[in-house]
DRENLOMAR-579362 format. One record per residue (C-alpha): residue number from 1; residue in three letters; x, y, z. Coordinates in Angstrom, 2 decimals. Layout:
% residues N
(NUM "Ala" (X Y Z))
...
END
This chain:
% residues 204
(1 "Met" (3.61 -25.28 81.62))
(2 "Pro" (7.07 -26.45 82.85))
(3 "Cys" (10.01 -24.41 81.53))
(4 "Ala" (11.68 -27.57 80.10))
(5 "Leu" (8.56 -28.38 78.16))
(6 "Arg" (8.30 -24.88 76.84))
(7 "Arg" (11.89 -24.98 75.71))
(8 "Ser" (11.32 -28.29 73.90))
(9 "Leu" (8.38 -26.77 72.01))
(10 "Leu" (10.19 -23.55 70.93))
(11 "Pro" (12.23 -25.20 68.11))
(12 "Ser" (9.18 -26.86 66.60))
(13 "Arg" (7.23 -23.58 66.78))
(14 "Ser" (10.24 -21.79 65.23))
(15 "Ile" (10.31 -24.37 62.37))
(16 "Glu" (6.57 -23.96 61.85))
(17 "Ala" (6.92 -20.18 61.74))
(18 "Arg" (9.75 -20.46 59.21))
(19 "His" (7.76 -22.82 56.99))
(20 "Tyr" (4.78 -20.46 57.20))
(21 "Ala" (7.00 -17.50 56.20))
(22 "Glu" (8.43 -19.42 53.23))
(23 "Ser" (4.97 -20.49 52.14))
(24 "Ser" (3.72 -16.94 52.35))
(25 "Ala" (6.73 -15.65 50.39))
(26 "Lys" (6.10 -18.28 47.64))
(27 "Ala" (2.42 -17.34 47.55))
(28 "Ser" (3.35 -13.68 47.13))
(29 "Arg" (5.52 -14.50 44.21))
(30 "Val" (2.82 -16.45 42.31))
(31 "Pro" (0.78 -13.41 41.32))
(32 "Ala" (3.91 -11.72 39.93))
(33 "Ser" (4.73 -14.73 37.80))
(34 "Phe" (1.14 -15.00 36.71))
(35 "Ser" (1.13 -11.31 35.79))
(36 "Phe" (4.37 -11.76 33.78))
(37 "Phe" (2.67 -14.72 31.87))
(38 "Leu" (-0.39 -12.57 31.15))
(39 "Ala" (1.84 -9.78 29.85))
(40 "Ile" (3.70 -12.12 27.44))
(41 "Leu" (0.34 -13.54 26.24))
(42 "Ala" (-0.98 -10.05 25.65))
(43 "Val" (2.12 -9.18 23.55))
(44 "Met" (1.72 -12.33 21.51))
(45 "Ile" (-1.93 -11.54 20.77))
(46 "Leu" (-1.05 -8.01 19.87))
(47 "Val" (1.74 -9.07 17.44))
(48 "Gln" (-0.56 -11.57 15.78))
(49 "Gly" (-3.30 -8.94 15.42))
(50 "Cys" (-0.93 -6.38 13.86))
(51 "Gly" (-0.56 -8.37 10.63))
(52 "Tyr" (2.92 -9.73 11.06))
(53 "His" (3.42 -12.92 9.00))
(54 "Val" (5.91 -15.82 8.87))
(55 "Ala" (7.36 -16.23 5.40))
(56 "Gly" (5.31 -18.57 3.29))
(57 "Lys" (2.52 -18.76 5.85))
(58 "Ser" (0.48 -15.70 5.13))
(59 "Ser" (-3.26 -16.40 5.08))
(60 "Asn" (-4.77 -12.92 5.42))
(61 "Leu" (-5.55 -12.56 1.73))
(62 "Pro" (-8.87 -13.93 0.49))
(63 "Ser" (-8.90 -17.72 1.26))
(64 "Glu" (-10.60 -18.57 -2.00))
(65 "Trp" (-7.62 -17.37 -4.01))
(66 "Thr" (-5.09 -19.86 -5.36))
(67 "Thr" (-3.40 -17.91 -8.14))
(68 "Val" (-2.02 -14.44 -8.61))
(69 "Ala" (-0.70 -12.84 -11.80))
(70 "Ile" (1.94 -10.19 -11.76))
(71 "Pro" (2.34 -8.53 -15.21))
(72 "Ala" (5.36 -6.39 -15.92))
(73 "Phe" (5.40 -3.06 -14.05))
(74 "Lys" (4.87 0.14 -16.03))
(75 "Asn" (7.95 2.36 -16.08))
(76 "Asp" (7.34 6.16 -16.14))
(77 "Thr" (10.98 6.97 -15.49))
(78 "Thr" (14.02 7.29 -17.78))
(79 "Arg" (15.79 4.45 -15.95))
(80 "Tyr" (16.13 1.71 -18.55))
(81 "Arg" (14.53 -1.59 -17.78))
(82 "Val" (14.30 -0.93 -14.09))
(83 "Glu" (10.75 -2.08 -14.16))
(84 "Gln" (11.89 -5.57 -15.18))
(85 "Arg" (14.11 -5.94 -12.13))
(86 "Phe" (11.27 -4.68 -9.87))
(87 "Thr" (8.76 -7.09 -11.41))
(88 "Glu" (11.03 -10.10 -11.11))
(89 "Ala" (11.81 -9.27 -7.46))
(90 "Thr" (8.12 -8.78 -6.70))
(91 "Ile" (7.29 -12.18 -8.16))
(92 "Arg" (9.97 -13.83 -6.07))
(93 "Glu" (8.69 -12.04 -2.91))
(94 "Phe" (5.13 -13.10 -3.55))
(95 "Ile" (6.19 -16.72 -4.04))
(96 "Thr" (8.22 -16.68 -0.80))
(97 "Arg" (5.75 -14.84 1.43))
(98 "Thr" (2.35 -16.14 0.31))
(99 "Lys" (0.75 -19.56 -0.42))
(100 "Tyr" (-0.37 -18.44 -3.87))
(101 "His" (0.90 -19.70 -7.25))
(102 "Val" (2.12 -16.95 -9.50))
(103 "Val" (0.86 -17.44 -13.03))
(104 "Gln" (1.51 -15.57 -16.34))
(105 "Asp" (-2.02 -15.48 -17.64))
(106 "Ser" (-3.82 -12.59 -15.97))
(107 "Ala" (-7.26 -13.67 -17.27))
(108 "Ser" (-7.13 -17.03 -15.51))
(109 "Ala" (-5.69 -15.78 -12.22))
(110 "Asp" (-7.82 -15.17 -9.13))
(111 "Ala" (-6.10 -11.80 -8.63))
(112 "Val" (-3.77 -9.51 -10.51))
(113 "Phe" (-1.09 -7.34 -8.93))
(114 "His" (-0.35 -4.17 -10.91))
(115 "Gly" (2.66 -1.96 -10.37))
(116 "Glu" (3.81 1.30 -11.89))
(117 "Val" (7.14 3.02 -11.20))
(118 "Leu" (6.25 6.72 -11.01))
(119 "Ser" (9.65 8.21 -10.19))
(120 "Ile" (13.16 7.38 -8.94))
(121 "Asp" (15.16 10.09 -7.18))
(122 "Thr" (18.75 9.91 -5.98))
(123 "Thr" (20.35 12.18 -3.38))
(124 "Pro" (24.05 12.07 -2.49))
(125 "Val" (24.61 11.34 1.17))
(126 "Leu" (28.36 10.53 1.53))
(127 "Phe" (31.34 11.58 -0.51))
(128 "Asn" (34.94 10.37 -0.91))
(129 "Ala" (37.11 12.81 1.02))
(130 "Thr" (39.91 12.56 -1.57))
(131 "Thr" (38.13 12.52 -4.94))
(132 "Gly" (34.84 14.18 -4.02))
(133 "Glu" (32.92 11.38 -5.67))
(134 "Val" (29.63 10.14 -4.30))
(135 "Thr" (30.02 6.92 -2.27))
(136 "Thr" (26.57 6.59 -0.76))
(137 "Met" (23.25 7.85 -2.11))
(138 "Leu" (19.70 7.93 -0.88))
(139 "Val" (17.30 6.27 -3.40))
(140 "Thr" (13.62 7.22 -3.28))
(141 "Val" (11.14 5.32 -5.38))
(142 "His" (7.51 6.28 -5.82))
(143 "Thr" (5.20 3.68 -7.16))
(144 "Lys" (1.56 2.99 -7.78))
(145 "Val" (0.34 -0.48 -6.88))
(146 "Ser" (-3.01 -2.34 -6.74))
(147 "Leu" (-4.16 -5.90 -6.10))
(148 "Val" (-7.33 -6.52 -8.05))
(149 "Asp" (-9.84 -9.36 -7.52))
(150 "Asn" (-10.38 -10.85 -10.93))
(151 "His" (-13.85 -12.14 -10.10))
(152 "Thr" (-15.25 -8.81 -9.03))
(153 "Gln" (-12.80 -6.53 -10.86))
(154 "Lys" (-12.48 -4.51 -7.67))
(155 "Pro" (-9.18 -3.64 -5.99))
(156 "Val" (-8.72 -5.28 -2.59))
(157 "Tyr" (-5.58 -3.24 -2.00))
(158 "Gln" (-4.50 0.05 -3.66))
(159 "Asp" (-1.82 2.66 -3.02))
(160 "Asn" (-1.40 5.42 -5.55))
(161 "Asp" (1.83 6.67 -4.00))
(162 "Met" (3.76 4.02 -2.18))
(163 "Val" (7.17 5.29 -1.23))
(164 "Phe" (10.29 3.19 -0.81))
(165 "Arg" (13.45 4.90 0.49))
(166 "Asp" (16.89 3.52 1.43))
(167 "Glu" (20.62 4.30 1.26))
(168 "Tyr" (23.06 2.39 -1.02))
(169 "Gln" (26.73 2.47 -1.54))
(170 "Ile" (27.95 2.95 -5.12))
(171 "Ser" (31.32 2.08 -6.59))
(172 "Thr" (31.47 4.36 -9.65))
(173 "Asp" (28.75 6.88 -10.35))
(174 "Val" (25.00 7.39 -9.95))
(175 "Asn" (24.07 6.49 -13.54))
(176 "Ser" (26.01 3.19 -13.49))
(177 "Phe" (24.09 2.15 -10.40))
(178 "Phe" (20.99 1.66 -12.52))
(179 "Glu" (22.75 -0.45 -15.13))
(180 "Glu" (21.35 -3.98 -15.38))
(181 "Gln" (24.54 -5.71 -14.22))
(182 "Asp" (25.01 -3.62 -11.09))
(183 "Pro" (24.64 -5.83 -8.06))
(184 "Ala" (23.52 -2.84 -5.98))
(185 "Leu" (20.45 -2.55 -8.18))
(186 "Glu" (19.67 -6.18 -7.52))
(187 "Arg" (19.82 -5.50 -3.70))
(188 "Met" (17.59 -2.46 -4.14))
(189 "Ser" (15.12 -4.43 -6.21))
(190 "Arg" (14.83 -7.05 -3.39))
(191 "Asp" (14.40 -4.42 -0.77))
(192 "Phe" (11.82 -2.64 -2.86))
(193 "Ala" (9.78 -5.87 -3.47))
(194 "Ser" (9.97 -6.84 0.19))
(195 "His" (8.66 -3.37 1.10))
(196 "Ile" (5.79 -3.57 -1.41))
(197 "Val" (4.64 -7.11 -0.57))
(198 "Ala" (4.86 -6.36 3.21))
(199 "Asn" (2.61 -3.36 2.76))
(200 "Val" (0.07 -5.38 0.82))
(201 "Leu" (0.00 -8.25 3.29))
(202 "Glu" (-0.20 -6.03 6.31))
(203 "Gly" (-3.04 -4.05 4.73))
(204 "Phe" (-5.46 -6.89 5.49))
END
């Protein structure tokens, strides 16, 4: 082949080689992208299978249920009326996180949620450096809860010692924290109810 002709063919061959290299590089990247997609898909399936629910969309409880009754919790502690705050907060949480209607009449409900406050313990965590007064305490609540199918009278969920534990700042003293008007008790009641309802929903 004449040299001039070989020189004229070299650029085209070089371009073809470059295009082939780019195509090979793109092809080598496809499996990595596909593997990443599969990994994301696997995580989504795993999360859905672990019982995490979007608020108001939970459907893992028995599908035939439409109503749930939540009578007042039983209070085995000396903390006055704390069971009322816990009951009210649990009712709000059930309304928010499930599709069921909360009714007052236990006899007509499809299911009944029972709660009993077994004990409430407080442990000082932080103190005021000047006065020595407690500023933050650890609250530990032990409860007994059950969700009973009214048609079979059998519990579909039961925990005889469900433990809730969290830290809270206090403005005066430990005893005043449990007074009805204390906003910190309201926060604790909400946290407590969220913990209980999450445990029930994720138990299915």
